[in-house]
ZAMARGU-4260 file (C-alpha; in steps of 0.2 Angstrom, whole numbers, plus 5000, padded with zeros to 4 digits):
<rodrens>
0) 5229/4965/4881 | 5220/4949/4885 | 5231/4946/4900 | 5227/4964/4907 | 5208/4961/4904
5) 5208/4943/4912 | 5217/4951/4928 | 5205/4965/4931 | 5190/4966/4942 | 5179/4972/4928
10) 5181/4962/4912 | 5172/4958/4895 | 5163/4942/4893 | 5165/4933/4877 | 5147/4935/4872
15) 5133/4947/4879 | 5121/4939/4890 | 5103/4932/4886 | 5092/4946/4893 | 5076/4935/4891
20) 5082/4923/4904 | 5072/4922/4921 | 5081/4929/4936 | 5073/4919/4949 | 5087/4923/4962
25) 5082/4942/4960 | 5064/4937/4963 | 5068/4929/4979 | 5079/4943/4985 | 5064/4954/4984
30) 5056/4944/4999 | 5071/4947/5009 | 5071/4965/5006 | 5052/4966/5010 | 5055/4956/5026
35) 5068/4968/5032 | 5056/4982/5031 | 5043/4972/5040 | 5055/4968/5054 | 5060/4986/5056
40) 5042/4991/5058 | 5038/4977/5070 | 5052/4981/5081 | 5050/5000/5081 | 5060/5016/5076
45) 5065/5022/5093 | 5073/5013/5109 | 5056/5011/5117 | 5045/5008/5102 | 5039/4993/5093
50) 5024/4982/5093 | 5031/4968/5103 | 5050/4972/5102 | 5063/4958/5101 | 5077/4966/5110
55) 5091/4956/5102 | 5085/4963/5085 | 5086/4981/5090 | 5094/4992/5084 | 5101/4980/5071
60) 5083/4980/5063 | 5084/4998/5059 | 5093/4995/5043 | 5077/4987/5037 | 5071/5004/5034
65) 5082/5006/5019 | 5076/4989/5011 | 5067/5000/5000 | 5083/5005/4992 | 5085/4988/4986
70) 5069/4990/4977 | 5074/5006/4969 | 5090/4999/4962 | 5082/4983/4957 | 5069/4993/4946
75) 5082/5002/4937 | 5092/4986/4933 | 5077/4975/4928 | 5068/4989/4917 | 5085/4992/4908
80) 5089/4973/4907 | 5073/4968/4899 | 5069/4984/4889 | 5069/4982/4870 | 5065/4998/4860
85) 5053/4996/4846 | 5045/4980/4853 | 5030/4991/4861 | 5023/5008/4861 | 5027/5021/4874
90) 5008/5020/4878 | 5009/5001/4879 | 5023/5002/4891 | 5014/5015/4903 | 4998/5004/4901
95) 5007/4988/4908 | 5016/4997/4922 | 4999/5004/4928 | 4991/4987/4928 | 5006/4980/4937
100) 5005/4992/4952 | 4988/5000/4954 | 4975/4986/4956 | 4983/4978/4972 | 4988/4996/4978
105) 4970/5002/4977 | 4962/4986/4985 | 4975/4987/4999 | 4971/5005/5003 | 4953/5001/5008
110) 4958/4991/5024 | 4972/5004/5027 | 4960/5018/5028 | 4950/5008/5041 | 4965/5002/5051
115) 4975/5018/5051 | 4961/5031/5053 | 4944/5024/5057 | 4949/5011/5070 | 4966/5017/5076
120) 4969/5022/5093 | 4984/5033/5088 | 4984/5051/5084 | 4983/5050/5065 | 4970/5060/5055
125) 4969/5064/5037 | 4959/5073/5024 | 4952/5071/5006 | 4966/5079/4996 | 4979/5069/5006
130) 4970/5053/5003 | 4968/5056/4985 | 4986/5060/4983 | 4990/5043/4990 | 4978/5034/4978
135) 4986/5043/4963 | 5003/5040/4971 | 5009/5058/4971 | 5009/5060/4990 | 5028/5063/4991
140) 5027/5078/4980 | 5017/5088/4994 | 5025/5093/5010 | 5008/5097/5017 | 4999/5081/5016
145) 4992/5074/5032 | 4999/5064/5039 | 5016/5064/5031 | 5013/5047/5025 | 4994/5047/5020
150) 4983/5033/5015 | 4993/5016/5016 | 5009/5023/5023 | 5021/5012/5014 | 5015/5017/4997
155) 5026/5033/4998 | 5039/5021/4989 | 5027/5018/4975 | 5026/5037/4972 | 5045/5036/4970
160) 5044/5021/4958 | 5030/5030/4948 | 5043/5043/4944 | 5055/5030/4939 | 5042/5022/4927
165) 5037/5039/4919 | 5055/5044/4915 | 5063/5027/4911 | 5060/5027/4892 | 5068/5044/4891
170) 5082/5040/4902 | 5085/5024/4893 | 5086/5034/4876 | 5100/5045/4884 | 5110/5031/4893
175) 5110/5020/4877 | 5121/5032/4869 | 5134/5033/4883 | 5149/5023/4887 | 5148/5011/4901
180) 5161/5021/4912 | 5151/5037/4908 | 5135/5029/4915 | 5144/5023/4930 | 5151/5041/4933
185) 5134/5048/4931 | 5127/5036/4944 | 5141/5040/4956 | 5139/5058/4955 | 5121/5056/4958
190) 5124/5046/4974 | 5137/5060/4980 | 5123/5073/4977 | 5111/5063/4987 | 5124/5063/5001
195) 5127/5082/5000 | 5108/5086/5000 | 5105/5075/5015 | 5120/5082/5024 | 5114/5100/5021
200) 5096/5096/5026 | 5101/5090/5042 | 5110/5106/5047 | 5099/5119/5038 | 5080/5114/5039
205) 5068/5106/5052 | 5067/5088/5055 | 5050/5087/5046 | 5056/5096/5031 | 5072/5086/5030
210) 5061/5070/5031 | 5050/5076/5017 | 5065/5081/5006 | 5072/5064/5008 | 5056/5056/5003
215) 5055/5066/4987 | 5055/5055/4971 | 5069/5065/4962 | 5081/5062/4977 | 5080/5043/4973
220) 5084/5044/4954 | 5103/5041/4957 | 5099/5024/4965 | 5087/5020/4949 | 5102/5026/4938
225) 5114/5014/4947 | 5103/4999/4944 | 5102/5005/4926 | 5121/5008/4924 | 5125/4990/4929
230) 5112/4982/4919 | 5119/4991/4903 | 5136/4985/4908 | 5130/4967/4909 | 5121/4969/4893
235) 5136/4974/4885 | 5145/4959/4890 | 5155/4966/4905 | 5157/4954/4920 | 5163/4959/4938
240) 5173/4946/4947 | 5162/4944/4961 | 5154/4931/4972 | 5138/4935/4982 | 5147/4930/4998
245) 5159/4945/5000 | 5144/4956/4997 | 5134/4948/5010 | 5148/4949/5022 | 5150/4968/5018
250) 5131/4970/5022 | 5133/4961/5039 | 5148/4971/5043 | 5139/4987/5039 | 5124/4984/5049
255) 5132/4987/5066 | 5140/5002/5060 | 5124/5010/5055 | 5113/5003/5068 | 5124/5010/5082
260) 5122/5028/5075 | 5104/5026/5068 | 5096/5032/5084 | 5097/5050/5090 | 5104/5062/5096
265) 5117/5062/5083 | 5135/5067/5084 | 5145/5072/5068 | 5149/5054/5064 | 5131/5049/5066
270) 5125/5063/5054 | 5137/5056/5042 | 5131/5038/5044 | 5113/5044/5042 | 5118/5055/5026
275) 5127/5040/5018 | 5116/5025/5022 | 5106/5026/5006 | 5121/5027/4995 | 5130/5013/5005
280) 5114/5001/5004 | 5112/5006/4986 | 5130/5000/4981 | 5128/4985/4991 | 5112/4981/4983
285) 5118/4983/4965 | 5134/4972/4969 | 5122/4959/4976 | 5111/4960/4961 | 5125/4959/4949
290) 5134/4944/4958 | 5118/4934/4958 | 5114/4938/4940 | 5130/4933/4934 | 5128/4916/4943
295) 5112/4914/4934 | 5120/4918/4917 | 5133/4904/4921 | 5119/4892/4924 | 5123/4891/4943
300) 5109/4888/4955 | 5108/4892/4973 | 5095/4892/4988 | 5087/4907/4980 | 5081/4896/4966
305) 5070/4886/4978 | 5052/4886/4972 | 5046/4892/4990 | 5058/4907/4990 | 5053/4912/4972
310) 5035/4911/4977 | 5038/4922/4992 | 5047/4934/4981 | 5032/4935/4968 | 5021/4939/4984
315) 5033/4952/4991 | 5024/4967/4982 | 5008/4962/4991 | 5017/4958/5006 | 5025/4975/5007
320) 5008/4983/5004 | 4999/4974/5019 | 5013/4971/5032 | 5011/4987/5041 | 4992/4985/5041
325) 4994/4968/5050 | 5005/4976/5063 | 4993/4992/5065 | 4978/4980/5066 | 4986/4971/5081
330) 4990/4988/5089 | 4971/4993/5087 | 4966/4977/5096 | 4978/4981/5110 | 4989/4966/5108
335) 5005/4975/5108 | 5017/4967/5121 | 5032/4973/5132 | 5049/4969/5125 | 5055/4951/5127
340) 5066/4939/5117 | 5050/4927/5117 | 5042/4940/5106 | 5051/4932/5091 | 5037/4920/5090
345) 5024/4934/5089 | 5035/4941/5075 | 5035/4925/5065 | 5016/4922/5067 | 5013/4940/5061
350) 5024/4937/5047 | 5015/4921/5043 | 4998/4931/5043 | 5005/4945/5033 | 5011/4931/5020
355) 4994/4924/5020 | 4986/4940/5016 | 4999/4944/5003 | 4996/4927/4994 | 4977/4931/4994
360) 4980/4948/4987 | 4991/4942/4974 | 4980/4927/4969 | 4964/4936/4969 | 4969/4954/4964
365) 4986/4957/4957 | 4989/4943/4945 | 4971/4942/4939 | 4970/4961/4936 | 4988/4962/4928
370) 4982/4949/4915 | 4965/4957/4913 | 4973/4974/4911 | 4986/4968/4898 | 4973/4959/4888
375) 4961/4975/4887 | 4975/4986/4881 | 4967/4999/4869 | 4971/4994/4851 | 4979/5011/4848
380) 4992/5006/4860 | 4996/4989/4854 | 5006/4991/4838 | 5023/4997/4843 | 5030/5012/4835
385) 5044/5012/4823 | 5061/5012/4832 | 5068/5029/4834 | 5083/5034/4824 | 5093/5035/4840
390) 5111/5030/4840 | 5115/5012/4842 | 5119/5006/4859 | 5138/5010/4864 | 5146/4993/4868
395) 5163/5000/4873 | 5169/5004/4890
</rodrens>
């Protein structure tokens, strides 16, 4: 039996991991995911778009649109990895989550409203209800908001994350009772359902409706569940015989496959690629997360543990909030340039400006507000409730 286990791809470690350990590599990976989104927005969505397109980056940069999938998978993994029932009340958990996402979001929305609507030379207009929906992060639930990404456009992903945060304690309570293989099956079926929905929508509804459906927070629950499933597997002592390098090579190989079919008009194969990109990136993301976490559990360090990268990862949430504003502000100042290989310097300068603004937002708003919010939690939320009489966590496969 030991021989069979040692030769299998998925095997049991001798002891469960310490879930209190810092996962600096994952913090650094957040920066690369946010930077991929930035490069995509900088280089543009269509063949003749972009602020100052770098031709040799397009269409490869279009994969950056799905950098948000990494964040969705990572959220599920980290919440399930660190959660300890009975150590905090449900209300206390929600209080801390609110203090984590809302202060920086609300502050970043102020310049966003000026840049995207007051000063913009583009066609975007908005209304009070659409703006309020973005402030409360419920904009993705309504197909009639104006524009389709109101307020600070990138916060549509926070609307998705908000649903994850709200449902997580209840999903955890159900997942903890299930076998690891059952969790993997649930996540896999969920990803298949994502494909079926997107494939159906591309044929049966308008492009605008299909776009709204694929922004709806419920659609992304399988990606969140995938991260949770693998976190449960590692918590239960399972290990995947995997190095980060094969996963990175898989990503490099997939980018041209996606990029050469990411720009319409789509043939049948292109539609399939578009319908499966979220699931593909989700699987690559969770494998990358697991590979680096296992290295950390084994005490192995890498480039991702360098202090500079860890800091960039810590600022990545703020960078994500402001990066599109930096690009749009330059549009409003008519600083956009024709496509040129030399524009890579403009990309790097704008990334540096975005990083500086992100550091200021993190230092002056996000981190102080998080600490203040946590310190001022109502006393009624401080004391944890008694652990529920739920079944103990299943540790078998």
